[in-house]
mmCIF file of the N, C-alpha and C atoms, coordinates in Angstrom:
data_MODEL
# 
_entry.id   MODEL 
# 
loop_
_atom_site.group_PDB 
_atom_site.id 
_atom_site.type_symbol 
_atom_site.label_atom_id 
_atom_site.label_alt_id 
_atom_site.label_comp_id 
_atom_site.label_asym_id 
_atom_site.label_entity_id 
_atom_site.label_seq_id 
_atom_site.pdbx_PDB_ins_code 
_atom_site.Cartn_x 
_atom_site.Cartn_y 
_atom_site.Cartn_z 
_atom_site.occupancy 
_atom_site.B_iso_or_equiv 
_atom_site.pdbx_formal_charge 
_atom_site.auth_seq_id 
_atom_site.auth_comp_id 
_atom_site.auth_asym_id 
_atom_site.auth_atom_id 
_atom_site.pdbx_PDB_model_num 
ATOM 1   N N  . MET A 1 1  ? 72.131 -84.368  142.605 1.00 0.00 ? 1  MET A N  1 
ATOM 2   C CA . MET A 1 1  ? 70.525 -84.558  142.174 1.00 0.00 ? 1  MET A CA 1 
ATOM 3   C C  . MET A 1 1  ? 70.002 -84.673  142.958 1.00 0.00 ? 1  MET A C  1 
ATOM 4   N N  . VAL A 1 2  ? 68.450 -84.469  142.562 1.00 0.00 ? 2  VAL A N  1 
ATOM 5   C CA . VAL A 1 2  ? 67.241 -84.613  142.445 1.00 0.00 ? 2  VAL A CA 1 
ATOM 6   C C  . VAL A 1 2  ? 66.947 -85.742  142.400 1.00 0.00 ? 2  VAL A C  1 
ATOM 7   N N  . LEU A 1 3  ? 66.079 -86.370  143.359 1.00 0.00 ? 3  LEU A N  1 
ATOM 8   C CA . LEU A 1 3  ? 65.284 -87.684  143.375 1.00 0.00 ? 3  LEU A CA 1 
ATOM 9   C C  . LEU A 1 3  ? 64.044 -87.423  142.968 1.00 0.00 ? 3  LEU A C  1 
ATOM 10  N N  . ARG A 1 4  ? 63.608 -88.000  141.702 1.00 0.00 ? 4  ARG A N  1 
ATOM 11  C CA . ARG A 1 4  ? 62.178 -88.022  141.575 1.00 0.00 ? 4  ARG A CA 1 
ATOM 12  C C  . ARG A 1 4  ? 61.054 -88.311  142.115 1.00 0.00 ? 4  ARG A C  1 
ATOM 13  N N  . LYS A 1 5  ? 61.662 -89.509  142.493 1.00 0.00 ? 5  LYS A N  1 
ATOM 14  C CA . LYS A 1 5  ? 60.300 -90.442  143.719 1.00 0.00 ? 5  LYS A CA 1 
ATOM 15  C C  . LYS A 1 5  ? 61.000 -90.852  145.111 1.00 0.00 ? 5  LYS A C  1 
ATOM 16  N N  . PRO A 1 6  ? 61.308 -89.658  145.696 1.00 0.00 ? 6  PRO A N  1 
ATOM 17  C CA . PRO A 1 6  ? 62.089 -89.851  147.017 1.00 0.00 ? 6  PRO A CA 1 
ATOM 18  C C  . PRO A 1 6  ? 61.586 -90.811  147.653 1.00 0.00 ? 6  PRO A C  1 
ATOM 19  N N  . TYR A 1 7  ? 60.263 -91.321  147.806 1.00 0.00 ? 7  TYR A N  1 
ATOM 20  C CA . TYR A 1 7  ? 59.793 -92.198  148.468 1.00 0.00 ? 7  TYR A CA 1 
ATOM 21  C C  . TYR A 1 7  ? 60.169 -93.532  148.069 1.00 0.00 ? 7  TYR A C  1 
ATOM 22  N N  . ALA A 1 8  ? 60.103 -94.075  146.724 1.00 0.00 ? 8  ALA A N  1 
ATOM 23  C CA . ALA A 1 8  ? 60.406 -95.219  145.930 1.00 0.00 ? 8  ALA A CA 1 
ATOM 24  C C  . ALA A 1 8  ? 62.083 -95.555  146.577 1.00 0.00 ? 8  ALA A C  1 
ATOM 25  N N  . PHE A 1 9  ? 62.757 -94.238  146.567 1.00 0.00 ? 9  PHE A N  1 
ATOM 26  C CA . PHE A 1 9  ? 64.466 -94.704  147.493 1.00 0.00 ? 9  PHE A CA 1 
ATOM 27  C C  . PHE A 1 9  ? 64.406 -95.440  149.036 1.00 0.00 ? 9  PHE A C  1 
ATOM 28  N N  . PHE A 1 10 ? 63.348 -94.429  149.315 1.00 0.00 ? 10 PHE A N  1 
ATOM 29  C CA . PHE A 1 10 ? 63.279 -95.105  150.937 1.00 0.00 ? 10 PHE A CA 1 
ATOM 30  C C  . PHE A 1 10 ? 62.657 -96.347  151.088 1.00 0.00 ? 10 PHE A C  1 
ATOM 31  N N  . ILE A 1 11 ? 61.515 -96.385  150.334 1.00 0.00 ? 11 ILE A N  1 
ATOM 32  C CA . ILE A 1 11 ? 61.210 -97.806  149.900 1.00 0.00 ? 11 ILE A CA 1 
ATOM 33  C C  . ILE A 1 11 ? 61.988 -99.044  150.203 1.00 0.00 ? 11 ILE A C  1 
ATOM 34  N N  . LYS A 1 12 ? 63.069 -98.092  148.840 1.00 0.00 ? 12 LYS A N  1 
ATOM 35  C CA . LYS A 1 12 ? 63.645 -99.570  148.487 1.00 0.00 ? 12 LYS A CA 1 
ATOM 36  C C  . LYS A 1 12 ? 64.538 -99.543  149.177 1.00 0.00 ? 12 LYS A C  1 
ATOM 37  N N  . TYR A 1 13 ? 65.519 -99.175  150.301 1.00 0.00 ? 13 TYR A N  1 
ATOM 38  C CA . TYR A 1 13 ? 66.743 -98.993  150.823 1.00 0.00 ? 13 TYR A CA 1 
ATOM 39  C C  . TYR A 1 13 ? 66.164 -98.886  152.750 1.00 0.00 ? 13 TYR A C  1 
ATOM 40  N N  . PHE A 1 14 ? 65.229 -98.990  152.562 1.00 0.00 ? 14 PHE A N  1 
ATOM 41  C CA . PHE A 1 14 ? 64.286 -98.921  153.976 1.00 0.00 ? 14 PHE A CA 1 
ATOM 42  C C  . PHE A 1 14 ? 65.115 -99.885  155.337 1.00 0.00 ? 14 PHE A C  1 
ATOM 43  N N  . LYS A 1 15 ? 65.506 -100.769 154.983 1.00 0.00 ? 15 LYS A N  1 
ATOM 44  C CA . LYS A 1 15 ? 66.296 -101.615 156.118 1.00 0.00 ? 15 LYS A CA 1 
ATOM 45  C C  . LYS A 1 15 ? 67.327 -101.095 156.124 1.00 0.00 ? 15 LYS A C  1 
ATOM 46  N N  . VAL A 1 16 ? 68.219 -100.888 154.910 1.00 0.00 ? 16 VAL A N  1 
ATOM 47  C CA . VAL A 1 16 ? 69.619 -100.497 155.120 1.00 0.00 ? 16 VAL A CA 1 
ATOM 48  C C  . VAL A 1 16 ? 69.499 -99.041  155.625 1.00 0.00 ? 16 VAL A C  1 
ATOM 49  N N  . PHE A 1 17 ? 68.498 -98.425  155.548 1.00 0.00 ? 17 PHE A N  1 
ATOM 50  C CA . PHE A 1 17 ? 68.542 -96.832  155.975 1.00 0.00 ? 17 PHE A CA 1 
ATOM 51  C C  . PHE A 1 17 ? 68.509 -97.517  157.642 1.00 0.00 ? 17 PHE A C  1 
ATOM 52  N N  . HIS A 1 18 ? 67.616 -97.619  157.907 1.00 0.00 ? 18 HIS A N  1 
ATOM 53  C CA . HIS A 1 18 ? 67.037 -97.738  159.531 1.00 0.00 ? 18 HIS A CA 1 
ATOM 54  C C  . HIS A 1 18 ? 68.288 -98.824  160.036 1.00 0.00 ? 18 HIS A C  1 
ATOM 55  N N  . LEU A 1 19 ? 69.214 -99.968  159.418 1.00 0.00 ? 19 LEU A N  1 
ATOM 56  C CA . LEU A 1 19 ? 70.193 -100.244 159.874 1.00 0.00 ? 19 LEU A CA 1 
ATOM 57  C C  . LEU A 1 19 ? 71.459 -99.676  160.480 1.00 0.00 ? 19 LEU A C  1 
ATOM 58  N N  . ILE A 1 20 ? 71.844 -98.744  159.469 1.00 0.00 ? 20 ILE A N  1 
ATOM 59  C CA . ILE A 1 20 ? 72.421 -97.857  159.765 1.00 0.00 ? 20 ILE A CA 1 
ATOM 60  C C  . ILE A 1 20 ? 72.443 -97.104  160.727 1.00 0.00 ? 20 ILE A C  1 
ATOM 61  N N  . MET A 1 21 ? 71.395 -96.153  160.916 1.00 0.00 ? 21 MET A N  1 
ATOM 62  C CA . MET A 1 21 ? 70.639 -95.436  162.210 1.00 0.00 ? 21 MET A CA 1 
ATOM 63  C C  . MET A 1 21 ? 71.127 -96.370  163.318 1.00 0.00 ? 21 MET A C  1 
ATOM 64  N N  . SER A 1 22 ? 70.260 -97.186  163.488 1.00 0.00 ? 22 SER A N  1 
ATOM 65  C CA . SER A 1 22 ? 70.373 -98.347  164.638 1.00 0.00 ? 22 SER A CA 1 
ATOM 66  C C  . SER A 1 22 ? 71.677 -98.508  165.028 1.00 0.00 ? 22 SER A C  1 
ATOM 67  N N  . ILE A 1 23 ? 72.686 -98.785  164.185 1.00 0.00 ? 23 ILE A N  1 
ATOM 68  C CA . ILE A 1 23 ? 74.081 -99.507  164.706 1.00 0.00 ? 23 ILE A CA 1 
ATOM 69  C C  . ILE A 1 23 ? 74.972 -98.131  165.224 1.00 0.00 ? 23 ILE A C  1 
ATOM 70  N N  . ILE A 1 24 ? 74.721 -96.667  164.641 1.00 0.00 ? 24 ILE A N  1 
ATOM 71  C CA . ILE A 1 24 ? 74.710 -95.800  165.324 1.00 0.00 ? 24 ILE A CA 1 
ATOM 72  C C  . ILE A 1 24 ? 74.560 -95.303  166.365 1.00 0.00 ? 24 ILE A C  1 
ATOM 73  N N  . THR A 1 25 ? 72.976 -95.382  166.399 1.00 0.00 ? 25 THR A N  1 
ATOM 74  C CA . THR A 1 25 ? 72.869 -95.100  167.504 1.00 0.00 ? 25 THR A CA 1 
ATOM 75  C C  . THR A 1 25 ? 72.888 -95.796  168.797 1.00 0.00 ? 25 THR A C  1 
ATOM 76  N N  . PHE A 1 26 ? 73.117 -97.246  168.690 1.00 0.00 ? 26 PHE A N  1 
ATOM 77  C CA . PHE A 1 26 ? 73.776 -98.219  169.705 1.00 0.00 ? 26 PHE A CA 1 
ATOM 78  C C  . PHE A 1 26 ? 75.250 -98.560  170.214 1.00 0.00 ? 26 PHE A C  1 
ATOM 79  N N  . TYR A 1 27 ? 76.048 -97.578  169.042 1.00 0.00 ? 27 TYR A N  1 
ATOM 80  C CA . TYR A 1 27 ? 77.150 -97.486  169.435 1.00 0.00 ? 27 TYR A CA 1 
ATOM 81  C C  . TYR A 1 27 ? 77.442 -96.304  170.362 1.00 0.00 ? 27 TYR A C  1 
ATOM 82  N N  . VAL A 1 28 ? 76.651 -95.122  170.394 1.00 0.00 ? 28 VAL A N  1 
ATOM 83  C CA . VAL A 1 28 ? 76.418 -93.548  171.018 1.00 0.00 ? 28 VAL A CA 1 
ATOM 84  C C  . VAL A 1 28 ? 76.003 -93.981  172.555 1.00 0.00 ? 28 VAL A C  1 
ATOM 85  N N  . MET A 1 29 ? 74.813 -95.007  172.141 1.00 0.00 ? 29 MET A N  1 
ATOM 86  C CA . MET A 1 29 ? 74.453 -95.613  173.656 1.00 0.00 ? 29 MET A CA 1 
ATOM 87  C C  . MET A 1 29 ? 75.382 -96.387  174.167 1.00 0.00 ? 29 MET A C  1 
ATOM 88  N N  . TYR A 1 30 ? 75.911 -97.429  173.837 1.00 0.00 ? 30 TYR A N  1 
ATOM 89  C CA . TYR A 1 30 ? 77.051 -97.716  174.467 1.00 0.00 ? 30 TYR A CA 1 
ATOM 90  C C  . TYR A 1 30 ? 78.122 -96.857  174.749 1.00 0.00 ? 30 TYR A C  1 
ATOM 91  N N  . LYS A 1 31 ? 78.568 -96.057  174.213 1.00 0.00 ? 31 LYS A N  1 
ATOM 92  C CA . LYS A 1 31 ? 80.162 -95.567  174.543 1.00 0.00 ? 31 LYS A CA 1 
ATOM 93  C C  . LYS A 1 31 ? 79.242 -94.460  175.385 1.00 0.00 ? 31 LYS A C  1 
ATOM 94  N N  . ALA A 1 32 ? 78.097 -93.953  175.224 1.00 0.00 ? 32 ALA A N  1 
ATOM 95  C CA . ALA A 1 32 ? 77.795 -93.009  176.883 1.00 0.00 ? 32 ALA A CA 1 
ATOM 96  C C  . ALA A 1 32 ? 77.329 -93.544  177.863 1.00 0.00 ? 32 ALA A C  1 
ATOM 97  N N  . THR A 1 33 ? 77.458 -95.025  177.697 1.00 0.00 ? 33 THR A N  1 
ATOM 98  C CA . THR A 1 33 ? 77.073 -95.415  179.471 1.00 0.00 ? 33 THR A CA 1 
ATOM 99  C C  . THR A 1 33 ? 78.678 -96.036  180.143 1.00 0.00 ? 33 THR A C  1 
ATOM 100 N N  . PHE A 1 34 ? 79.903 -95.647  179.551 1.00 0.00 ? 34 PHE A N  1 
ATOM 101 C CA . PHE A 1 34 ? 81.173 -95.285  179.551 1.00 0.00 ? 34 PHE A CA 1 
ATOM 102 C C  . PHE A 1 34 ? 81.520 -94.109  179.943 1.00 0.00 ? 34 PHE A C  1 
ATOM 103 N N  . ILE A 1 35 ? 80.576 -93.095  179.546 1.00 0.00 ? 35 ILE A N  1 
ATOM 104 C CA . ILE A 1 35 ? 80.956 -91.673  179.822 1.00 0.00 ? 35 ILE A CA 1 
ATOM 105 C C  . ILE A 1 35 ? 80.029 -91.347  181.413 1.00 0.00 ? 35 ILE A C  1 
ATOM 106 N N  . TYR A 1 36 ? 78.999 -92.160  181.488 1.00 0.00 ? 36 TYR A N  1 
ATOM 107 C CA . TYR A 1 36 ? 77.972 -92.111  182.518 1.00 0.00 ? 36 TYR A CA 1 
ATOM 108 C C  . TYR A 1 36 ? 78.646 -92.638  183.471 1.00 0.00 ? 36 TYR A C  1 
ATOM 109 N N  . SER A 1 37 ? 79.572 -93.651  183.773 1.00 0.00 ? 37 SER A N  1 
ATOM 110 C CA . SER A 1 37 ? 80.174 -94.690  185.071 1.00 0.00 ? 37 SER A CA 1 
ATOM 111 C C  . SER A 1 37 ? 81.536 -93.236  184.945 1.00 0.00 ? 37 SER A C  1 
ATOM 112 N N  . PHE A 1 38 ? 82.082 -93.108  184.097 1.00 0.00 ? 38 PHE A N  1 
ATOM 113 C CA . PHE A 1 38 ? 83.542 -92.113  184.809 1.00 0.00 ? 38 PHE A CA 1 
ATOM 114 C C  . PHE A 1 38 ? 82.622 -90.732  185.256 1.00 0.00 ? 38 PHE A C  1 
ATOM 115 N N  . ILE A 1 39 ? 81.945 -90.234  184.963 1.00 0.00 ? 39 ILE A N  1 
ATOM 116 C CA . ILE A 1 39 ? 81.477 -89.172  185.326 1.00 0.00 ? 39 ILE A CA 1 
ATOM 117 C C  . ILE A 1 39 ? 80.885 -89.476  186.922 1.00 0.00 ? 39 ILE A C  1 
ATOM 118 N N  . SER A 1 40 ? 80.399 -90.704  186.977 1.00 0.00 ? 40 SER A N  1 
ATOM 119 C CA . SER A 1 40 ? 79.400 -90.995  188.523 1.00 0.00 ? 40 SER A CA 1 
ATOM 120 C C  . SER A 1 40 ? 80.693 -91.393  189.042 1.00 0.00 ? 40 SER A C  1 
ATOM 121 N N  . GLU A 1 41 ? 81.975 -92.223  188.565 1.00 0.00 ? 41 GLU A N  1 
ATOM 122 C CA . GLU A 1 41 ? 83.283 -92.291  189.428 1.00 0.00 ? 41 GLU A CA 1 
ATOM 123 C C  . GLU A 1 41 ? 83.869 -90.813  189.762 1.00 0.00 ? 41 GLU A C  1 
ATOM 124 N N  . TYR A 1 42 ? 83.911 -89.978  189.059 1.00 0.00 ? 42 TYR A N  1 
ATOM 125 C CA . TYR A 1 42 ? 84.509 -88.688  189.095 1.00 0.00 ? 42 TYR A CA 1 
ATOM 126 C C  . TYR A 1 42 ? 83.838 -88.167  189.942 1.00 0.00 ? 42 TYR A C  1 
ATOM 127 N N  . VAL A 1 43 ? 82.180 -87.962  190.462 1.00 0.00 ? 43 VAL A N  1 
ATOM 128 C CA . VAL A 1 43 ? 82.191 -87.309  191.455 1.00 0.00 ? 43 VAL A CA 1 
ATOM 129 C C  . VAL A 1 43 ? 81.888 -88.022  192.924 1.00 0.00 ? 43 VAL A C  1 
ATOM 130 N N  . ALA A 1 44 ? 81.758 -89.089  193.283 1.00 0.00 ? 44 ALA A N  1 
ATOM 131 C CA . ALA A 1 44 ? 82.062 -90.251  194.124 1.00 0.00 ? 44 ALA A CA 1 
ATOM 132 C C  . ALA A 1 44 ? 83.548 -89.476  194.472 1.00 0.00 ? 44 ALA A C  1 
ATOM 133 N N  . THR A 1 45 ? 84.431 -89.821  193.668 1.00 0.00 ? 45 THR A N  1 
ATOM 134 C CA . THR A 1 45 ? 85.599 -89.951  194.224 1.00 0.00 ? 45 THR A CA 1 
ATOM 135 C C  . THR A 1 45 ? 86.329 -88.047  194.602 1.00 0.00 ? 45 THR A C  1 
ATOM 136 N N  . VAL A 1 46 ? 85.665 -87.437  194.110 1.00 0.00 ? 46 VAL A N  1 
ATOM 137 C CA . VAL A 1 46 ? 86.052 -85.965  193.846 1.00 0.00 ? 46 VAL A CA 1 
ATOM 138 C C  . VAL A 1 46 ? 87.590 -85.559  193.569 1.00 0.00 ? 46 VAL A C  1 
ATOM 139 N N  . GLU A 1 47 ? 87.881 -86.383  192.565 1.00 0.00 ? 47 GLU A N  1 
ATOM 140 C CA . GLU A 1 47 ? 89.072 -86.608  191.947 1.00 0.00 ? 47 GLU A CA 1 
ATOM 141 C C  . GLU A 1 47 ? 89.539 -85.250  190.889 1.00 0.00 ? 47 GLU A C  1 
ATOM 142 N N  . ASN A 1 48 ? 90.624 -84.351  191.015 1.00 0.00 ? 48 ASN A N  1 
ATOM 143 C CA . ASN A 1 48 ? 90.648 -83.219  190.162 1.00 0.00 ? 48 ASN A CA 1 
ATOM 144 C C  . ASN A 1 48 ? 91.408 -83.235  188.789 1.00 0.00 ? 48 ASN A C  1 
ATOM 145 N N  . VAL A 1 49 ? 92.130 -84.265  189.144 1.00 0.00 ? 49 VAL A N  1 
ATOM 146 C CA . VAL A 1 49 ? 92.882 -84.123  187.803 1.00 0.00 ? 49 VAL A CA 1 
ATOM 147 C C  . VAL A 1 49 ? 92.580 -85.020  187.108 1.00 0.00 ? 49 VAL A C  1 
ATOM 148 N N  . ILE A 1 50 ? 91.918 -84.557  185.426 1.00 0.00 ? 50 ILE A N  1 
ATOM 149 C CA . ILE A 1 50 ? 91.783 -85.306  184.746 1.00 0.00 ? 50 ILE A CA 1 
ATOM 150 C C  . ILE A 1 50 ? 92.570 -84.995  183.569 1.00 0.00 ? 50 ILE A C  1 
ATOM 151 N N  . GLY A 1 51 ? 93.289 -86.396  183.225 1.00 0.00 ? 51 GLY A N  1 
ATOM 152 C CA . GLY A 1 51 ? 94.223 -86.068  181.976 1.00 0.00 ? 51 GLY A CA 1 
ATOM 153 C C  . GLY A 1 51 ? 93.938 -86.085  180.555 1.00 0.00 ? 51 GLY A C  1 
ATOM 154 N N  . ARG A 1 52 ? 94.417 -85.480  179.385 1.00 0.00 ? 52 ARG A N  1 
ATOM 155 C CA . ARG A 1 52 ? 93.950 -85.740  178.137 1.00 0.00 ? 52 ARG A CA 1 
ATOM 156 C C  . ARG A 1 52 ? 94.115 -86.775  177.606 1.00 0.00 ? 52 ARG A C  1 
ATOM 157 N N  . ALA A 1 53 ? 94.903 -87.683  178.132 1.00 0.00 ? 53 ALA A N  1 
ATOM 158 C CA . ALA A 1 53 ? 94.475 -89.575  177.634 1.00 0.00 ? 53 ALA A CA 1 
ATOM 159 C C  . ALA A 1 53 ? 93.230 -89.647  178.091 1.00 0.00 ? 53 ALA A C  1 
ATOM 160 N N  . LEU A 1 54 ? 92.814 -89.569  178.998 1.00 0.00 ? 54 LEU A N  1 
ATOM 161 C CA . LEU A 1 54 ? 91.357 -90.072  179.527 1.00 0.00 ? 54 LEU A CA 1 
ATOM 162 C C  . LEU A 1 54 ? 90.452 -89.321  178.888 1.00 0.00 ? 54 LEU A C  1 
ATOM 163 N N  . THR A 1 55 ? 90.355 -88.273  178.744 1.00 0.00 ? 55 THR A N  1 
ATOM 164 C CA . THR A 1 55 ? 89.175 -87.237  177.818 1.00 0.00 ? 55 THR A CA 1 
ATOM 165 C C  . THR A 1 55 ? 89.058 -88.094  176.827 1.00 0.00 ? 55 THR A C  1 
ATOM 166 N N  . GLN A 1 56 ? 90.306 -88.103  176.265 1.00 0.00 ? 56 GLN A N  1 
ATOM 167 C CA . GLN A 1 56 ? 90.213 -88.639  174.617 1.00 0.00 ? 56 GLN A CA 1 
ATOM 168 C C  . GLN A 1 56 ? 89.300 -90.278  174.743 1.00 0.00 ? 56 GLN A C  1 
ATOM 169 N N  . GLN A 1 57 ? 89.936 -90.929  175.720 1.00 0.00 ? 57 GLN A N  1 
ATOM 170 C CA . GLN A 1 57 ? 89.359 -92.273  175.521 1.00 0.00 ? 57 GLN A CA 1 
ATOM 171 C C  . GLN A 1 57 ? 87.748 -92.418  175.923 1.00 0.00 ? 57 GLN A C  1 
ATOM 172 N N  . TYR A 1 58 ? 87.233 -91.483  176.277 1.00 0.00 ? 58 TYR A N  1 
ATOM 173 C CA . TYR A 1 58 ? 85.766 -91.201  176.608 1.00 0.00 ? 58 TYR A CA 1 
ATOM 174 C C  . TYR A 1 58 ? 84.641 -90.950  175.521 1.00 0.00 ? 58 TYR A C  1 
ATOM 175 N N  . PHE A 1 59 ? 85.368 -89.232  175.327 1.00 0.00 ? 59 PHE A N  1 
ATOM 176 C CA . PHE A 1 59 ? 85.038 -88.147  174.285 1.00 0.00 ? 59 PHE A CA 1 
ATOM 177 C C  . PHE A 1 59 ? 86.002 -88.397  172.809 1.00 0.00 ? 59 PHE A C  1 
ATOM 178 N N  . ASN A 1 60 ? 85.847 -89.387  171.971 1.00 0.00 ? 60 ASN A N  1 
ATOM 179 C CA . ASN A 1 60 ? 86.354 -89.326  170.878 1.00 0.00 ? 60 ASN A CA 1 
ATOM 180 C C  . ASN A 1 60 ? 85.609 -89.056  169.657 1.00 0.00 ? 60 ASN A C  1 
ATOM 181 N N  . ASN A 1 61 ? 86.589 -88.437  168.382 1.00 0.00 ? 61 ASN A N  1 
ATOM 182 C CA . ASN A 1 61 ? 85.232 -87.881  167.323 1.00 0.00 ? 61 ASN A CA 1 
ATOM 183 C C  . ASN A 1 61 ? 85.017 -88.891  166.974 1.00 0.00 ? 61 ASN A C  1 
ATOM 184 N N  . ILE A 1 62 ? 84.589 -90.261  167.017 1.00 0.00 ? 62 ILE A N  1 
ATOM 185 C CA . ILE A 1 62 ? 83.960 -90.748  166.662 1.00 0.00 ? 62 ILE A CA 1 
ATOM 186 C C  . ILE A 1 62 ? 82.258 -91.016  166.976 1.00 0.00 ? 62 ILE A C  1 
ATOM 187 N N  . ILE A 1 63 ? 82.024 -90.599  168.298 1.00 0.00 ? 63 ILE A N  1 
ATOM 188 C CA . ILE A 1 63 ? 80.929 -90.170  168.925 1.00 0.00 ? 63 ILE A CA 1 
ATOM 189 C C  . ILE A 1 63 ? 80.278 -89.140  168.278 1.00 0.00 ? 63 ILE A C  1 
ATOM 190 N N  . TYR A 1 64 ? 81.056 -87.950  167.965 1.00 0.00 ? 64 TYR A N  1 
ATOM 191 C CA . TYR A 1 64 ? 80.714 -86.720  167.519 1.00 0.00 ? 64 TYR A CA 1 
ATOM 192 C C  . TYR A 1 64 ? 80.126 -86.963  165.488 1.00 0.00 ? 64 TYR A C  1 
ATOM 193 N N  . ILE A 1 65 ? 80.986 -88.090  164.981 1.00 0.00 ? 65 ILE A N  1 
ATOM 194 C CA . ILE A 1 65 ? 80.570 -88.108  163.611 1.00 0.00 ? 65 ILE A CA 1 
ATOM 195 C C  . ILE A 1 65 ? 79.297 -89.069  163.602 1.00 0.00 ? 65 ILE A C  1 
ATOM 196 N N  . GLY A 1 66 ? 79.041 -90.063  164.274 1.00 0.00 ? 66 GLY A N  1 
ATOM 197 C CA . GLY A 1 66 ? 78.144 -90.979  164.641 1.00 0.00 ? 66 GLY A CA 1 
ATOM 198 C C  . GLY A 1 66 ? 76.631 -89.627  164.903 1.00 0.00 ? 66 GLY A C  1 
ATOM 199 N N  . LEU A 1 67 ? 76.987 -88.769  166.096 1.00 0.00 ? 67 LEU A N  1 
ATOM 200 C CA . LEU A 1 67 ? 76.018 -88.212  166.290 1.00 0.00 ? 67 LEU A CA 1 
ATOM 201 C C  . LEU A 1 67 ? 75.658 -87.365  164.651 1.00 0.00 ? 67 LEU A C  1 
ATOM 202 N N  . ILE A 1 68 ? 76.519 -86.753  164.517 1.00 0.00 ? 68 ILE A N  1 
ATOM 203 C CA . ILE A 1 68 ? 75.947 -86.070  163.304 1.00 0.00 ? 68 ILE A CA 1 
ATOM 204 C C  . ILE A 1 68 ? 75.692 -86.485  162.227 1.00 0.00 ? 68 ILE A C  1 
ATOM 205 N N  . ILE A 1 69 ? 76.043 -87.669  161.684 1.00 0.00 ? 69 ILE A N  1 
ATOM 206 C CA . ILE A 1 69 ? 75.147 -88.926  160.920 1.00 0.00 ? 69 ILE A CA 1 
ATOM 207 C C  . ILE A 1 69 ? 74.035 -89.099  161.374 1.00 0.00 ? 69 ILE A C  1 
ATOM 208 N N  . ASN A 1 70 ? 73.520 -89.349  161.819 1.00 0.00 ? 70 ASN A N  1 
ATOM 209 C CA . ASN A 1 70 ? 72.660 -89.682  162.481 1.00 0.00 ? 70 ASN A CA 1 
ATOM 210 C C  . ASN A 1 70 ? 71.517 -88.491  162.394 1.00 0.00 ? 70 ASN A C  1 
ATOM 211 N N  . ILE A 1 71 ? 71.978 -87.323  162.957 1.00 0.00 ? 71 ILE A N  1 
ATOM 212 C CA . ILE A 1 71 ? 70.747 -86.246  162.763 1.00 0.00 ? 71 ILE A CA 1 
ATOM 213 C C  . ILE A 1 71 ? 70.400 -86.144  161.312 1.00 0.00 ? 71 ILE A C  1 
ATOM 214 N N  . ILE A 1 72 ? 71.822 -86.016  160.758 1.00 0.00 ? 72 ILE A N  1 
ATOM 215 C CA . ILE A 1 72 ? 71.423 -85.713  158.860 1.00 0.00 ? 72 ILE A CA 1 
ATOM 216 C C  . ILE A 1 72 ? 70.276 -86.597  158.531 1.00 0.00 ? 72 ILE A C  1 
ATOM 217 N N  . MET A 1 73 ? 70.402 -88.237  158.635 1.00 0.00 ? 73 MET A N  1 
ATOM 218 C CA . MET A 1 73 ? 69.897 -88.778  158.260 1.00 0.00 ? 73 MET A CA 1 
ATOM 219 C C  . MET A 1 73 ? 68.357 -88.627  158.372 1.00 0.00 ? 73 MET A C  1 
ATOM 220 N N  . ALA A 1 74 ? 68.562 -88.461  159.659 1.00 0.00 ? 74 ALA A N  1 
ATOM 221 C CA . ALA A 1 74 ? 66.901 -88.270  160.568 1.00 0.00 ? 74 ALA A CA 1 
ATOM 222 C C  . ALA A 1 74 ? 66.379 -86.515  159.831 1.00 0.00 ? 74 ALA A C  1 
ATOM 223 N N  . ILE A 1 75 ? 66.936 -85.918  159.412 1.00 0.00 ? 75 ILE A N  1 
ATOM 224 C CA . ILE A 1 75 ? 66.617 -84.582  158.810 1.00 0.00 ? 75 ILE A CA 1 
ATOM 225 C C  . ILE A 1 75 ? 66.035 -85.184  157.614 1.00 0.00 ? 75 ILE A C  1 
ATOM 226 N N  . ILE A 1 76 ? 67.218 -85.816  156.605 1.00 0.00 ? 76 ILE A N  1 
ATOM 227 C CA . ILE A 1 76 ? 66.836 -86.155  155.449 1.00 0.00 ? 76 ILE A CA 1 
ATOM 228 C C  . ILE A 1 76 ? 65.341 -86.938  155.439 1.00 0.00 ? 76 ILE A C  1 
ATOM 229 N N  . VAL A 1 77 ? 65.190 -87.927  156.193 1.00 0.00 ? 77 VAL A N  1 
ATOM 230 C CA . VAL A 1 77 ? 63.804 -88.489  155.975 1.00 0.00 ? 77 VAL A CA 1 
ATOM 231 C C  . VAL A 1 77 ? 62.719 -87.378  156.811 1.00 0.00 ? 77 VAL A C  1 
ATOM 232 N N  . LEU A 1 78 ? 62.492 -86.878  157.825 1.00 0.00 ? 78 LEU A N  1 
ATOM 233 C CA . LEU A 1 78 ? 61.844 -85.445  157.506 1.00 0.00 ? 78 LEU A CA 1 
ATOM 234 C C  . LEU A 1 78 ? 61.083 -84.501  156.365 1.00 0.00 ? 78 LEU A C  1 
ATOM 235 N N  . VAL A 1 79 ? 62.361 -84.160  155.919 1.00 0.00 ? 79 VAL A N  1 
ATOM 236 C CA . VAL A 1 79 ? 62.370 -83.464  154.847 1.00 0.00 ? 79 VAL A CA 1 
ATOM 237 C C  . VAL A 1 79 ? 61.649 -84.279  153.824 1.00 0.00 ? 79 VAL A C  1 
ATOM 238 N N  . VAL A 1 80 ? 62.125 -85.283  153.079 1.00 0.00 ? 80 VAL A N  1 
ATOM 239 C CA . VAL A 1 80 ? 61.369 -86.278  152.481 1.00 0.00 ? 80 VAL A CA 1 
ATOM 240 C C  . VAL A 1 80 ? 59.868 -86.676  152.727 1.00 0.00 ? 80 VAL A C  1 
ATOM 241 N N  . ILE A 1 81 ? 59.545 -86.942  153.758 1.00 0.00 ? 81 ILE A N  1 
ATOM 242 C CA . ILE A 1 81 ? 58.511 -87.073  154.581 1.00 0.00 ? 81 ILE A CA 1 
ATOM 243 C C  . ILE A 1 81 ? 57.557 -85.751  154.367 1.00 0.00 ? 81 ILE A C  1 
ATOM 244 N N  . ASN A 1 82 ? 57.801 -84.340  154.370 1.00 0.00 ? 82 ASN A N  1 
ATOM 245 C CA . ASN A 1 82 ? 56.862 -83.435  154.564 1.00 0.00 ? 82 ASN A CA 1 
ATOM 246 C C  . ASN A 1 82 ? 57.190 -82.822  152.684 1.00 0.00 ? 82 ASN A C  1 
ATOM 247 N N  . ILE A 1 83 ? 57.760 -83.597  151.895 1.00 0.00 ? 83 ILE A N  1 
ATOM 248 C CA . ILE A 1 83 ? 57.378 -83.274  150.154 1.00 0.00 ? 83 ILE A CA 1 
ATOM 249 C C  . ILE A 1 83 ? 56.156 -82.934  150.084 1.00 0.00 ? 83 ILE A C  1 
# 
């Protein structure tokens, strides 16, 4: 479906659109702090054993899905602005 008036759509759902993008961004930032602490602890202790369960705890699919959704939403906004 091609929107006849994309600006009207974004004006109507401006708050919802940016709320969703903000929630995704804050979630990724929250998980990034755990990843950062994991890496700094790993470097400090020079521990060579990383288990699969440990990596799945820090790098789960939700982070990747959230980043992809956020990038797609940002691209949509840029495309509509440049129309």
